[in-house]
C-alpha positions, 0 to 999 in steps of 0.5 A: 507407863509412858507413850512411845514412838511407833517408828523408833519405839522411843519414849515421846519428848516432843511435839511439833508445832508446825501448822502443816504437819500431818494428823497423829504425826505431832508426837516426836521422839528424840530421833524425830527430831532431826526434821520439823518445829518441835517443842518440848512438852514441858515448854509448852505447858508452861506457855499454856499456863501462862496464857491462862494466867493472863485471862483470869487476870484480865477478867478479874480486872474487868469484873472489879471495873465493873462493880465500881461502875455499878456502885456509883451507878446505884448510888447516884439512882438512890439519891435520885429516888429518894429526891423523886419520893420527896418531890412526889410526896409534897406534890400529893400534900399540896393537892390535898391542900388545894382540894381543902380549899376548894371544899372551903370555898365552895361551902355556905359562908358563914358571913352573909352579905350586907343586904341579906343582913340588912333583910334579916334585920327587917324580919327581926323587926317584923317578928318583934312590933308585928302586932303594934306595927300598925298602930305605931307606925314603925316604918318611919322609926325604921327608916331612920335606923336604916340611914344610920345602918346605911351611914355605917356602911358608907363610912366602912366603903370611904374608909376602905377607899382611904386605906387603899390610898394609904396603901399604895403610898406605903408600896411607894415608900418601899425601896425597889429597883427600876431597870436604868440601862442595859449593855449587850454580850454578844455571842454568849446565851448562858451566864453561870456566875456573876460578881461586882466591883466598884471604883469611884464612878466606875462599876466593874463586873466580871461575868462566867459566860460558860467556860469562858471569863469576862470583865467589864467596865461602865460608867452610870451618869447621875441624871438631874432631878429636873430631867425625868426620862423613862426610857432605858439607857443603853450603855457601850460596856467596855470589855476589859479582859477575856479568859478562856482557862477552862473547858468546862462552865465555870461554877463561881467567881469572887472578888476579894473586898480590896479587888486585889484577888479575883478567883474563879472555880470550874465545875467538872474541871475541878480546879480554882484558878486565882487571878492577881491584879496587875499594879501598872493597869487597873482593873487588869488581871492575869493568871497566877496560880491554877489549884486541882481538886478532886470534886467540881467547885460550887461556892468561894467566899473571901473573907475580910482583909483577904484573911481566908480564901474558903472554898467548896469542893464535893463534900469537903470545905477547904481553907487557905490563910492570906500566908498560905496564898502568898507561899502558894503564888510565890511557887513556880507554875507546875505541869498540871498532868505531871503533877496531879496527884502531888498538887491534890496532896497539897491541896488536902492540907488545906481541909476543914476537919471534921467534915461530915457532909455526905454529899456535895457542898452548894453554898457557903455563908460568911458573918463577922459579928461582935469580933466573932467569925462564923461560917456555914455551909450546906449541901445535897446531904440535907445537913448544915454545918455551923463554924466558928474561928477559934485561935485562928482555926475553923472548928465545927460547933453544931449540925443541923438535920432538915428534911430536903436538900439545901442549895441556898443558905445565909446569915441574916442576924447574930446567930440567926440563918435563913434555909431554901429547902428543896421541893418546899414553898417556904423559907426556914428560919433558925435562931440561936445556931451557935448553941445546940441546946437553944437552936429552934426554928423561928415560927414567927417569920413567914416568907412564903411562895406561890409554888414549890422550889424546884430548882436543882441549881446552885446558881445565884447564891443567897445574899443578905445585906445587913446595912440595907436589911435585904435579902435576896432569894433565887426561887425557880425563875424569879429573883425575889427581895425581901427587907426586914422591918423594925419588927425583925420580921421580913416582908417581901418588897420586889420581884424579878424575872431572871435566874442569875445576877447580883448586887452591889456591896452598898446595895445601890445597883442590881444587876440581872442577866437576860439570857434571851436577848444577852443583855446584862440588865442594870436596875438602880435602886429608886428612892420615892418620896416619903411624905411627913405625918402632916403632909400625908393627912393634908393630902388624903384627909384634908376634906374630911370632917368629924363624922360621928364623933362626940355625937349620939344616936338622937343627934343622928336620928335628928339629922334631916338628909337633902334626899329624905324628902322622896321617901314614904315618910308620914308628915304634919298632925299624924308625924307629931302623934308619932312622937308623942307615941312609943318610938322604937325600942333599940334595947329589944333590937340589941336583944334580939341581935344578942340571941343569934340573929344579929347583923353579921358583919365581916369585920368585928370592929365595924360592928362595935361602933354600931353597937356603942351607938345604940347603947350610948343612945338618945333619952328614950332608950334610957327610958326604955331601959328604966322601963324594962327594969320595973314590973309596973312600967312594964305592964303600963308599956304592954297596955300602950302596945296592946290593940285589942279594944278593951285596951285601947279604951284604956289607952285612949284614957291614959292619953287624955290627961290634959282635960281636953274635950273627949269629943274632939279627942275622938275626932282627931283619932278618927282622923288619925284612924283616916290616915291610918288606912291611907298610909296602910294603902300607899304601904301595900302599894309600895309593900315595903317589907317585902321588898329588898332596900336599895342603898345607894351609896356615894362612891365620891371622895367626899366624907360619908352623909346621910344619902337617899333611901328609897323603898 
């Protein structure tokens, strides 16, 4: 069964393709092909199948391209989600810590104020001796103890001032950097990398200003010691060269140890350019070779004697030896675009294996100690790798897994490293990093910042200078200086505002970029005057005399202040009677202090001298201790304290031991009673124990002494 032409009754074998063909007349037989544009049916079907295959191929290519793009976006979104969740969790923890601190600060303090402590001491005395106070005139003895207490407070205040002065002197002894001069770099607001070199009296600095690299030379004149000019010197730095070999920002620049090579690594250019010094002209460089990588280059280091050129590109680490570097420089310059695949294959031969970083590597750190060469790498994948050079090959010996991403790390000692984690306020130290079994976190080092690290950039890598024991860390918009002391702990010594800078190898000069004014600020190490111990003692303690040394409580009580005459004390015969009678019992006060009502002081070391002086008191205190030991003496003491009528008569009989006339004694007792009444009236007026004593502390720089005590 087949189609037939109506006109000729023959099988239809062809189709007319003309646009102006009438409807229903496109099917043709062999006789109908004498006129019109016709195409064989099989050829037409083949044409249609070809177009269908092309459409299917384009559809598949578009789907594959969309799948690759979605995978990259999904990976990027996952990284940002992890970083965001980590930051949010730490922020919640900080809020909880702040809430807890606020609660602690507004809770009832455990340490009362000095005035409250004196009032409690007064209440204890009133409680213990309330029955005998009217008889033995405790006011005088109490005033003496208050004077002693006052002197102790005075001593504490005096020595606290001395400690502040000592601390200021210590601050002067610390090495810090002071701004000495600046030079302007017009037309640039961004500085992404910086490195320095030195030649005799001239300083050489390389600046990566976005995608432009410039070299400058300047000289710092040595000022005479007599001249004390505090004005900042404005230098006219000489611009030596300017290179425009990059289209995107430069990520890192580094000079070799002998300053023969200048290496610059680009970010999104994915290339590293090797510049070599021109022999005829000092500090002039020319581009020799461009090496292309697959990822941005964020860190480059040159080992001593130009032995190895090590760089971090993306997840991988590359090492070019000196011999390989000479081979690369001897090759002819190749066209970058045409031979890009070939260059990438050549670069891969310098890759360190195995490299298990799963994300971008941000900083490399090198250490040469005891003939052992070590390398450290840190990155966004929350891993730290330790490498060691064995038989001229870099071998990976340890991996350290941490909680957060790491943008900066550095060696600070033999087998000791420091790490700056993202979203953290601490520097983390690790010991024995070369040994997997002995590697531990160093909890003795306490280097804390006031805020969390939110700097998500690789700019300004961490620097450690072994000769100065100086660690320089960029934290957000601050550049912080730490120094290792004799106890092997790091302490903060200085801080500068800024986001980009570097330091010379000897640590004498620190350079910082001022992005607001487009200036390079030059800081010089300020060597402060360090006084000897004899000069220090003579300066701060020359007028100080020995106080309360080789003396006891009785000698302190016997001292008379020049201001005591203004106090409401008992004088004359009445004072002699009080001296003959029982004084204030210091041992009982100690017992009360030990039972929980003691005088609370903020520093326990300040409380010990006061208690020791009370313990090592005069003979009357020893007599009280001996009386308390014997029961009979305790009964006599109670009889002497008892103020009742019968006990009072017994006390009068015991006092009358010299055979004097009883009537004369009675008259003297009457006089004393009258004096007692007068004293009670004066005490009611002054209301001594109902008012808080006022301590007038001398704020002068002289040693503490007995000062006035007003009721």
